[in-house]
N, C-alpha and C positions, 0 to 999 in steps of 0.2 A: 504494500500500500504506500502511496506517495504521501509524505507528510505535508507537502506543499498544497495539494488540492484534494486529498482524501480519495483518490481513485485507486482501484484495485488493479494489480498487474495481471495481464492475461496474455494469450498467445499472440496478440497483435501489438503488444507494448513495445515501443522502440526505446532503446537505451543509447544515450550518447556516450561513446567510449573515448572520444578525443585522442590524445597522443599515446594512449596505452597500447595502441596497435604496434608502434615501433618497438616497445619493450617486449610484447608478446611475440612478434616476428623474430626478434633477436634471440629470445629464449628457445623458440622452436628450432631455429637454425643451429644454436649451440648444442641442443639435445641431439639433433641429427648428426652433427659432427662427432659427438661423443659415441654415438652408436655406429659410426663408420659409414653412414649413408651418404654423407657429403664430406669433402675435404676442403677446408677453408683456404688452402693454398692453390686450389684449382681455379682456372679461369671460369667466369660465370658462363661463358659460351658452352662449356661442357654440359651444363644442365638445361640449356635452352634449346628449343627447336632450331633447325638450320635456317628457317625462314626469318628468324629474329636477327636483326643487325645491331650489333653492340657498338656504341660510340667509342672511338679511340682517342 
């Protein structure tokens, strides 16, 4: 329930997550590196489709 307007949270409720997405993405990437799924020293091109052009 929102303390601001006393509305109940339901399946259509939208939550603003702001800048937390950067921290969340970093945490997931670090976890993937620890599991050996990605290597942080590899070029990003290794993980992207060939159709994606990376700026140099």
